[in-house]
N, C-alpha and C positions, 0 to 999 in steps of 0.2 A: 504494500499499500503506501503510494505516493501522496503526503498531504503539505499544502503550502498553506501559510500562516503570514499575514502581515499587518502590519501598523504604521503608523507615520514615524516611530522612533521605538523605545525600549519598552514601553507600556505593554505590548501585547505578548511580551515575554514572561508576563504573570499568567497568561493564560498558557502559554508552552509550558511553565513550570506546572500548572495543575495536568496538562495533558501527559507529561512524561510520569505521572503518577500511575496512571491506569490504562496508557495506550501503548502497545508493544509491537514488533515485527513489523516496523515501518521506517520510511526515510521522511523526515519531516525539512522542509524548506521554509526559514523565517526570513522575511524581507522587513528590514528596518528602514523605511522610506524617508530617512532625516533629510534627504535633499530639499523635501517638499514640506517639511514639518513645521508648525504644526497645521494638521489639517483644518483645525477650529476657524481659522482665519482665512479659509478659502471660499470660493463661491460653491454652491451645489454641483454645478456643471465642472468646476475644475475638480474637485474631489471626484465626481463620477468618472469622468476621463482618465483620472489617475488610476483608480480602481482598476477600470477597464484594460488600461496597459501592463498593470502589475500581472492581472490574471493570464493575459496573453503570454507575458515573458514566462511565467511559472509553467503553463501549457507547452510553450514550444522549448524550454529548456530543462524541464524536470518531469515531463508527461504527469503532472497532478491527477489525481481522481477525486480529491477533496480539497475544499477551499475554506478557510475560517478568516473573516474578517475580525481581526481582534481590535477591533476600534469601534467605539458606539457612533461617531460621526459618520465615518464613513459607511457603516453598515446603515445610517438614516438616508444617505445619500444615493447609495448604489445598490443595495442586495435586489431590489424589484429587477433592475436593469441587468444584472449579472445572471440571476436565475433565467432570466428570459431567453438570454444569449448564451448561456453556456448551461442548457437543460440536462446534459450528462454528467455534469458535476454534483457531487455532494458540496452543497454551500450551506455554511453555517454563521451567521450574524452574531452581532454582540448588542443587548439591548439592556438598559439600567434595571436593576432588580426589584421593581416597584411592587411586584406581587408577592413574593416574600417576605418583603418589608412591612407590608400592609398586615399581612397574617400574622407576623412575628411581633408586632408592637402592642405594648400593653398600656401606654399612655395616648394612644393613636396621636403622637405627635412623632412625623417620619422627616428625617433631613433629607436632602439629594444634593450631592456634591457632583458638578458635572461640566463640561465646556459650555461656552455660551452657545456654539452650533447644535449641541445635543439638546440643549432646553428649548432652543427655538424649532427644534426640527419637528415634522408633521408626525413621524414615528412615536416618538416620545409623547407627543400631547394626546395621540390616539391612545395610546398605551394607558395613560392617566385616566383619561374619559372612560376608557371600557373599565379599568378596574375600582373606578370610584363607586360602582355598585355593590362591591364585595363587603366593604365597610366603610364607614365615615372617618376618614383621617384628615389633619392638617398637614400640608406638605410644606415644608421650609426648603425652597429651591436656593441654591448658591453656585452661580457662575464663577469657576475658580480661574480667574484670569492671571496666567504667568505660572501656575503651577507645573504644568507639564514640563514648561522650560527649565524650572528649577529642577526637575527629578532628571531630565535629559543630561543636566550639567553635572549630576551626582551630588548636588547640594541638599540631600535630603535631610541631615541633620544640622544644618546651617540655621543661624537665629532669625535669618530674612523668610526662610520657609516655614520655621514655627511661628513667627509672626502674623504671616499671611494666614495661616490655618487659625490661629488663635482668635484674629478679628472676624472670621467667616463663623468660627463655629461659636463664639460665644453667645450670639442670638439663640442659636439652636440649644444651646445649654440652658439659658434664662427660662426658654419656653418648654423644658421638659421633654425633650426629642429624646427616645431610647434607643431610635434604630436611625441607622444613616445608611443611604444607597449611594454606594462608590461607583459614580456613573462614568467612569474612565477608566481603561484597562492599566493607566499608569498609578491610579490612586492606592491601590493596595501596596505599594511601595512606600507610602508615608501612613500606613494603618497604626504603626507604634506610636508615633506623635498624635493622630487622631484620638488614640486611646488615653495618652497622657494627659491631653487637654479635657477630654469629656468626661474621664474616669473609666475603669475596666467594665463596668456594667453597661457600657454601650456595645449594641450590636452593629455589626459592621457587614453588608451585605455586597459582596462582589459576585462574578459570573463565571470565574475561570473553571470551576469544579463542574459546573451545568454543561459548559460548554466541551469540556473534554468527555463527560458521559455521554453526550449526545452523539459526538464523533465516534465514540466506541458502538454505541448502538447501531448508528446508520451502517458503519463499515461493516459490522457483523453480518448486519442483514442482506449484504451483497456478497458474502462469504469471507470476508476477511478472519484470518485466526489469528487472535490477538495473544502470539507468543513470541518469543524471542526480544533481540535488542531494539530499541529506539535509536536512530541514527540522527543527529539535530545538526543541521549547518545555518549558519546567520550570515546573511547578505545585507550590506547596508550602501547606502546611495550617495549620504552625504558625510558629516562628521559622525564619530560615535565616540562612545565612554565603553571602551571594552573591558573595563574593569568591572562596570556594573551588569555585563552580560554574565559574567562568572558568578557575580553574588547574587543575581535573581534566581538563575538556573541551577548554581551550586555543582556546577559541572565544568571542569577543565578540558574534557576531551570533546570540544566542540569547535569545529572549523567556522573560522570568520575573516571574511573577505569583504572587498569593495565590488560593487556591480553597477553596472549603467544601465537604468531603464528609462 
């Protein structure tokens, strides 16, 4: 089984980290599209075109059978187009875990940390509208401008990153938020800081495990035997912090190289 995964940078590696826990007997090709990061600052058409080019690259160079869009912003912009254009591929997207957050919360106060593009996107708005019938909750939405860039630079434990998060999270803390949706694949990388600010009783909802289990299920339906090793290679299109790759995946046996798409 050959699987392609992509994001604008390092964030999607949190999804790869979850995949390597449950998925075996495959080759996984990760593209960190750092030359075009962050996607959140691009138009929907620009993101869609980029996702199309990356998918074509993964098909032509690696013959992938499954594609994971490990980015909420890219999923919102391009998943419908990609599924229509490449119907022979397993295509799995990423969306904020609003449903598990609504089911989990005891206070009915839920925080959502996401990029501006995700919060404004049709997919997110439709999801919120659909799920509002499950249980009445108050959502505290926060666009985290600049957080992805801090994480990409490896400045996870810097005072600047802490201060940014503290400013965004303080209103949630004051309003009794007990569950926070991490609506960007980068954000699990700062989960310890969020817990430090909010307290260890906070529940953080991320989607990596759900995506990994979905990939395993769909691939097994096509006859994939989930046995053997998982080989991972990482390709980046611009600059990248290579130390962060090892830190996220806890794996030094990964081929890392630059590519042009």
